[in-house]
C-alpha positions as CSV (number, residue, x, y, z in Angstrom):
1,M,0.0,0.0,0.0
2,P,2.7,2.6,0.8
3,E,4.3,1.6,-2.6
4,L,1.0,2.5,-4.3
5,V,0.8,5.9,-2.6
6,I,4.4,6.7,-3.7
7,A,3.8,5.5,-7.3
8,I,0.8,7.7,-7.9
9,P,2.6,11.0,-7.4
10,L,5.6,9.7,-9.5
11,L,3.3,8.7,-12.3
12,Y,1.5,12.1,-12.2
13,N,4.9,14.0,-12.3
14,L,6.1,11.8,-15.1
15,R,2.9,12.5,-17.2
16,R,3.1,16.2,-16.3
17,S,6.8,16.4,-17.4
18,K,6.0,14.6,-20.7
19,S,3.1,17.0,-21.3
20,S,5.3,20.0,-20.7
21,N,8.0,18.6,-23.0
22,T,5.3,18.1,-25.7
23,V,4.2,21.8,-25.4
24,K,7.8,22.9,-25.7
25,E,8.5,20.7,-28.7
26,G,5.3,22.2,-30.3
27,I,6.5,25.7,-29.8
28,T,9.9,24.9,-31.2
29,E,8.4,23.3,-34.3
30,A,6.1,26.3,-34.8
31,D,9.1,28.6,-34.6
32,T,11.1,26.7,-37.1
33,D,8.3,25.7,-39.4
34,P,5.4,28.2,-39.4
35,I,2.0,26.8,-39.8
36,T,0.5,27.5,-43.2
37,A,-2.8,29.1,-43.9
38,E,-4.0,26.0,-45.6
39,A,-3.3,23.9,-42.5
40,M,-4.7,26.4,-40.1
41,V,-8.1,26.8,-41.7
42,E,-9.7,24.1,-43.9
43,N,-11.5,26.6,-46.2
44,S,-8.5,28.8,-46.7
45,I,-7.8,30.0,-50.2
46,S,-4.6,28.9,-51.9
47,R,-1.7,31.1,-53.1
48,D,-3.0,30.6,-56.7
49,D,-6.3,32.2,-55.9
50,I,-4.9,35.6,-55.1
51,T,-3.1,38.4,-57.1
52,I,-0.7,40.6,-55.2
53,V,-1.4,44.2,-56.4
54,I,1.3,46.8,-55.9
55,P,0.5,50.4,-56.9
56,T,3.7,52.3,-57.6
57,L,5.0,55.7,-58.4
58,N,8.8,56.2,-58.4
59,E,9.6,53.2,-56.1
60,A,12.8,52.0,-57.8
61,K,14.7,51.7,-54.5
62,A,12.1,49.3,-53.0
63,I,10.2,47.5,-55.7
64,G,12.8,44.9,-56.7
65,G,13.5,43.6,-53.2
66,L,9.7,43.6,-52.4
67,I,8.9,41.5,-55.4
68,E,11.7,39.1,-54.5
69,E,10.3,38.7,-51.0
70,I,6.8,38.0,-52.4
71,K,8.1,35.3,-54.7
72,Q,10.0,33.7,-51.9
73,E,6.7,33.3,-50.0
74,G,5.3,31.3,-53.0
75,Y,3.1,33.9,-54.7
76,K,3.4,33.9,-58.4
77,K,0.7,36.3,-59.5
78,I,2.1,39.8,-58.9
79,L,0.6,42.8,-60.6
80,V,2.4,46.1,-60.5
81,V,0.2,49.1,-61.4
82,D,2.5,52.0,-62.2
83,G,1.6,55.7,-62.2
84,Y,4.1,56.5,-65.0
85,S,7.2,56.5,-62.8
86,K,10.3,58.3,-64.0
87,D,12.9,56.4,-62.0
88,G,12.8,53.0,-63.8
89,T,10.3,51.3,-61.4
90,P,8.4,49.5,-64.2
91,E,11.5,48.1,-65.8
92,I,12.8,46.8,-62.4
93,A,9.4,45.2,-61.7
94,K,9.4,43.5,-65.1
95,E,13.0,42.2,-64.6
96,K,11.9,40.6,-61.3
97,G,9.1,38.8,-63.0
98,A,6.0,40.9,-62.1
99,K,3.3,41.8,-64.6
100,V,3.4,45.5,-65.1
101,I,0.5,47.7,-66.4
102,F,0.1,51.5,-66.4
103,Q,-2.8,53.0,-64.6
104,H,-5.6,55.3,-65.9
105,G,-7.0,58.0,-63.7
106,K,-5.3,60.0,-60.9
107,G,-3.3,58.9,-57.9
108,K,-3.5,55.8,-55.9
109,A,-7.3,55.5,-56.5
110,G,-6.7,55.3,-60.3
111,A,-4.1,52.6,-59.7
112,I,-6.6,50.5,-57.7
113,K,-9.4,51.0,-60.2
114,T,-7.1,49.8,-62.9
115,A,-6.1,46.8,-60.9
116,I,-9.7,45.8,-60.2
117,E,-10.4,45.9,-64.0
118,N,-7.4,43.6,-64.7
119,V,-7.2,41.1,-61.9
120,Q,-8.1,37.6,-63.1
121,T,-8.2,35.8,-59.7
122,S,-11.0,35.6,-57.2
123,Y,-9.1,37.6,-54.6
124,M,-6.7,40.5,-54.7
125,L,-4.3,41.8,-52.0
126,I,-3.2,45.4,-52.3
127,M,0.0,46.5,-50.6
128,D,2.2,49.6,-51.0
129,G,5.4,49.3,-53.0
130,D,7.6,51.2,-50.5
131,N,8.7,48.2,-48.4
132,T,6.6,49.1,-45.4
133,Y,4.5,46.0,-45.5
134,D,5.9,42.5,-45.0
135,P,5.1,39.7,-47.5
136,K,5.5,37.2,-44.7
137,D,2.1,38.4,-43.4
138,I,0.1,37.6,-46.6
139,W,-0.7,34.0,-45.4
140,K,-2.8,35.5,-42.6
141,F,-5.2,37.0,-45.1
142,L,-5.5,33.8,-47.0
143,A,-6.7,32.0,-43.8
144,H,-9.9,34.1,-43.5
145,A,-10.5,35.2,-47.1
146,K,-13.6,33.2,-47.8
147,N,-15.5,34.6,-44.9
148,Y,-15.0,38.3,-45.5
149,D,-15.4,40.8,-48.3
150,Q,-12.4,42.8,-47.0
151,I,-9.6,42.1,-44.6
152,I,-7.5,45.0,-43.4
153,G,-3.9,44.6,-42.2
154,M,-3.9,46.2,-38.8
155,R,-0.4,47.7,-38.1
156,T,0.5,46.6,-34.6
157,N,4.1,47.9,-34.3
158,R,3.7,51.6,-35.0
159,E,7.2,52.8,-34.1
160,N,8.0,53.1,-37.9
161,I,5.0,55.4,-38.4
162,P,5.9,59.1,-37.7
163,P,4.1,60.4,-34.5
164,I,2.1,63.0,-36.5
165,H,0.9,60.2,-38.8
166,R,0.0,58.0,-35.9
167,L,-2.1,60.8,-34.4
168,G,-3.8,61.5,-37.7
169,N,-4.6,57.8,-38.3
170,W,-6.1,57.6,-34.8
171,I,-8.3,60.7,-35.3
172,I,-9.5,59.6,-38.8
173,T,-10.3,56.1,-37.6
174,K,-12.2,57.4,-34.6
175,I,-14.3,59.7,-36.8
176,F,-14.9,56.8,-39.2
177,N,-16.1,54.6,-36.4
178,L,-18.3,57.3,-34.9
179,L,-20.0,58.0,-38.3
180,T,-20.5,54.3,-39.3
181,G,-20.8,52.5,-36.0
182,A,-17.9,50.3,-36.9
183,N,-15.2,49.1,-34.5
184,L,-12.0,49.2,-36.7
185,T,-8.6,50.3,-35.6
186,D,-6.6,51.1,-38.8
187,I,-8.7,52.2,-41.8
188,C,-5.7,53.9,-43.3
189,S,-3.7,50.7,-43.7
190,G,-2.1,50.3,-47.2
191,M,-2.3,46.4,-47.0
192,Y,-5.7,44.8,-47.4
193,L,-7.4,41.9,-49.2
194,L,-10.6,42.2,-51.3
195,K,-12.8,39.7,-52.9
196,T,-12.6,40.6,-56.6
197,E,-16.3,40.2,-57.0
198,T,-16.9,42.7,-54.2
199,A,-14.2,45.1,-55.5
200,R,-16.0,45.3,-58.9
201,T,-19.1,46.6,-57.2
202,L,-17.3,49.5,-55.6
203,E,-18.0,53.0,-56.8
204,I,-14.6,54.7,-56.4
205,G,-14.8,58.4,-56.8
206,S,-11.7,59.6,-54.9
207,T,-8.4,60.4,-56.6
208,S,-5.9,60.1,-53.8
209,F,-4.9,58.3,-50.6
210,D,-8.5,58.7,-49.3
211,V,-9.4,55.7,-51.5
212,E,-8.7,53.4,-48.6
213,A,-11.4,55.1,-46.5
214,E,-13.8,55.0,-49.4
215,I,-13.3,51.3,-49.9
216,V,-13.7,50.5,-46.2
217,M,-16.8,52.7,-46.0
218,Q,-18.5,50.9,-48.9
219,T,-17.4,47.4,-47.8
220,E,-18.5,48.0,-44.2
221,A,-21.9,49.3,-45.3
222,E,-22.7,46.4,-47.6
223,G,-20.4,43.5,-46.7
224,Q,-18.3,41.8,-44.1
225,I,-15.0,43.3,-42.9
226,T,-12.4,42.3,-40.4
227,E,-8.8,43.0,-39.4
228,I,-5.7,40.9,-38.8
229,P,-2.4,42.1,-37.2
230,I,0.6,42.7,-39.5
231,N,4.1,44.0,-39.3
232,Y,5.0,47.5,-40.4
233,R,8.5,48.3,-41.6
234,K,10.5,51.4,-42.4
235,R,9.8,53.1,-45.7
236,I,12.4,53.1,-48.4
237,G,12.4,56.4,-50.3
238,K,10.7,59.7,-49.8
239,P,7.2,59.8,-48.3
240,K,4.4,61.0,-50.5
241,L,1.8,61.4,-47.8
242,S,1.1,64.8,-46.1
243,T,-0.6,64.2,-42.8
244,I,-2.5,67.4,-42.6
245,R,-3.5,67.7,-46.3
246,H,-4.4,64.1,-46.9
247,G,-5.8,63.6,-43.4
248,A,-8.2,66.5,-43.9
249,K,-9.2,65.0,-47.3
250,I,-9.8,61.6,-45.8
251,I,-12.1,63.0,-43.1
252,I,-14.0,65.0,-45.7
253,T,-14.4,61.9,-47.8
254,T,-15.6,59.9,-44.8
255,I,-18.2,62.5,-43.9
256,S,-19.4,62.6,-47.5
257,L,-19.7,58.9,-47.7
258,A,-21.5,58.7,-44.4
259,R,-24.1,61.1,-45.9
260,H,-24.6,58.6,-48.7
261,Y,-24.6,55.4,-46.8
262,N,-26.2,56.4,-43.5
263,P,-27.7,59.9,-44.0
264,A,-30.2,59.6,-41.1
265,F,-27.4,58.9,-38.6
266,L,-25.2,61.7,-39.9
267,I,-27.9,64.3,-39.9
268,S,-29.1,63.3,-36.4
269,L,-25.6,63.3,-35.1
270,T,-25.0,66.7,-36.5
271,T,-28.2,67.9,-34.9
272,A,-27.1,66.4,-31.6
273,T,-24.2,68.8,-31.4
274,A,-26.7,71.5,-30.5
275,L,-26.5,70.1,-27.0
276,I,-23.0,71.7,-26.6
277,P,-23.9,75.4,-27.1
278,G,-27.3,74.8,-25.5
279,T,-25.8,73.5,-22.3
280,I,-23.1,76.3,-22.2
281,I,-25.8,79.0,-22.6
282,Y,-28.1,77.4,-20.0
283,L,-25.2,77.1,-17.5
284,W,-24.3,80.8,-18.1
285,V,-27.9,81.8,-17.5
286,L,-28.1,79.8,-14.3
287,Y,-24.7,81.3,-13.1
288,R,-26.0,84.9,-13.7
289,L,-29.2,84.1,-11.9
290,M,-27.6,82.4,-8.8
291,F,-24.6,84.7,-8.3
292,Q,-25.8,88.0,-9.7
293,G,-29.5,87.8,-9.5
294,I,-30.1,88.6,-13.2
295,W,-32.5,86.5,-15.2
296,H,-32.0,86.4,-19.1
297,S,-35.3,85.0,-20.3
298,G,-34.3,85.2,-24.0
299,W,-31.0,83.4,-23.5
300,A,-32.7,80.8,-21.3
301,L,-35.3,80.1,-24.0
302,L,-32.5,79.7,-26.7
303,G,-30.5,77.4,-24.4
304,T,-33.6,75.3,-23.7
305,A,-34.5,75.1,-27.4
306,L,-31.0,74.0,-28.3
307,I,-30.9,71.3,-25.6
308,I,-34.3,69.9,-26.7
309,L,-33.1,69.9,-30.4
310,G,-29.8,68.3,-29.5
311,G,-31.5,65.7,-27.3
312,Q,-33.8,64.7,-30.1
313,G,-30.9,64.5,-32.5
314,L,-29.0,62.2,-30.1
315,I,-32.0,59.9,-29.7
316,L,-32.6,59.8,-33.5
317,S,-28.9,59.1,-34.2
318,T,-29.0,56.2,-31.8
319,I,-32.1,54.8,-33.5
320,A,-30.6,55.3,-36.9
321,L,-27.4,53.4,-35.9
322,L,-29.4,50.5,-34.4
323,L,-31.5,50.2,-37.6
324,K,-28.3,50.2,-39.7
325,R,-26.8,47.4,-37.6
326,M,-30.0,45.5,-37.8
327,E,-30.1,46.0,-41.6
328,K,-26.5,44.6,-41.8
329,R,-27.4,41.6,-39.7
330,I,-30.3,40.8,-41.9
331,T,-28.1,41.2,-45.0
332,T,-25.5,38.9,-43.6
333,I,-28.1,36.2,-42.7
334,L,-29.5,36.4,-46.3
335,K,-26.0,36.1,-47.8
336,N,-25.2,33.1,-45.7
337,Q,-28.4,31.4,-46.6
338,N,-27.7,32.0,-50.3
339,N,-24.2,30.6,-50.0
340,K,-25.6,27.4,-48.4
341,K,-27.9,26.8,-51.3
342,P,-26.7,24.0,-53.6
């Protein structure tokens, strides 16, 4: 009997040690041989189902190395959409084995529209050609591609983003979330995956870097969107983005699109801002009455009217947002039912 009592703890420790070693071995294997998207998710798309789209404009210093990295990861379909570079970018891209076409239209938006018209695969992944985005992250998009219309690469290590850009991205994303009811963290990311079928339904009207916000707004309103974490590297070459100028343009584009896709919410939210001056006026009237004995009936009436107007706007904006979310849930259910039909 004593032998049995001793044997049970020994057996338990042996099994615990073996289990611990198995976990450690698993971690080691994962580090040396990263799990593939195909192995992680059964319905993952393959590398042949996707075209890597790279919009370029004078990216000769970065484009060659970037294409080499993409090819090393096993992606063969690489489409460079060039904005008539003068530094030899198209020639370098061709030498490295990428297909090169020249865009129509202005800016990055023109390059993306051109890509959408020319992509032959079911999915397209857009990434900037300045070396900031890591091709080693592409497999993460493949793992979830079938379930979403757009997948945004969420930049997690932001030390390579200038502080002023970080602040601008944060403000823009917060305004976007406020106007749409979304819960995204990086709508300005330059690396994202789109279903080609969805991309061809987009109505792209922008001409610059605000195209990302426009695509996200339309996809979020009518489809399914998610984010995955990605690495963000130092840029090679001179930056083309002006935080203040392009940031203001992105905010204006977001407000304009919100008016189109959720006008009731935008108008109601704008009306709700009347609460701010109404509250200030009313507090001033109360201060004058309590501490100076002066009653301003006209200002009190104005303050009351603004508070009532703002309160109604706040209630209506909340209802509009709830209705929009309900509409999206119903659309998602109908899409899923249609996909299940033989």
